[in-house]
C-alpha positions as CSV (number, residue, x, y, z in Angstrom):
1,M,0.0,0.0,0.0
2,A,1.1,3.5,-0.8
3,T,1.0,6.3,1.8
4,L,0.0,9.9,1.1
5,D,3.6,11.2,1.5
6,T,4.7,9.1,-1.5
7,I,2.1,10.3,-4.0
8,A,3.2,12.7,-6.8
9,P,1.6,16.1,-7.1
10,G,-1.3,16.2,-9.5
11,A,-2.6,12.7,-8.5
12,T,-6.0,11.9,-7.0
13,V,-6.2,9.0,-4.6
14,T,-8.7,7.5,-2.2
15,V,-8.0,6.9,1.5
16,T,-8.1,3.2,2.4
17,K,-6.8,3.2,6.0
18,L,-5.4,5.4,8.8
19,S,-2.6,3.7,10.5
20,G,-2.0,6.2,13.3
21,Q,-2.8,5.5,17.0
22,G,-4.8,7.6,19.5
23,A,-4.6,11.3,19.1
24,V,-2.8,11.2,15.8
25,K,-5.6,9.1,14.2
26,R,-8.3,11.3,15.8
27,R,-6.6,14.5,14.4
28,L,-6.5,13.1,10.9
29,M,-10.1,12.0,11.1
30,D,-11.1,15.4,12.4
31,M,-9.4,17.0,9.4
32,G,-11.7,14.9,7.1
33,L,-9.3,12.1,6.2
34,T,-11.6,9.1,6.5
35,K,-11.8,5.8,4.6
36,G,-13.2,6.3,1.1
37,T,-12.5,10.0,0.9
38,E,-10.9,11.3,-2.4
39,V,-7.7,13.4,-1.9
40,F,-6.0,15.5,-4.6
41,V,-2.3,16.1,-4.0
42,R,-1.7,19.7,-5.0
43,K,1.9,20.4,-4.0
44,V,4.8,18.8,-2.2
45,A,7.5,21.1,-0.8
46,P,11.0,20.5,-2.1
47,L,12.1,18.5,1.0
48,G,8.8,16.7,1.1
49,D,7.4,18.6,4.1
50,P,4.6,19.8,4.1
51,V,2.3,18.1,1.6
52,E,-0.6,20.2,0.4
53,V,-3.8,18.4,-0.5
54,T,-7.4,19.3,-1.5
55,I,-10.0,17.2,0.4
56,R,-13.8,17.7,0.7
57,G,-13.5,21.1,-1.0
58,Y,-10.8,22.7,1.1
59,E,-7.1,22.9,1.1
60,L,-5.1,21.2,3.8
61,S,-1.3,21.1,4.6
62,L,0.0,18.0,6.3
63,R,3.3,17.3,7.8
64,K,5.2,14.4,6.2
65,A,5.0,12.5,9.5
66,E,1.2,12.8,9.4
67,A,0.9,11.9,5.7
68,E,2.8,8.7,6.4
69,H,-0.2,7.5,8.5
70,V,-2.6,7.8,5.6
71,E,-2.7,4.7,3.3
72,V,-4.2,5.4,-0.1
73,A,-5.0,3.5,-3.3
């Protein structure tokens, strides 16, 4: 499975699983990253941190460490 931090800019993917535990998983879910949600990867900073995505009609920036917990297909 690929994770959100490995997806190239311009790609649209679907969230399949959140692998974080406790507060990390809850924070990702509160931001709208839930199973079955489509995510468009807008930009990735030169060093890979942060990752800017569009989800549910709004733009969101995620740290690379957070994006690693989001499995996508």
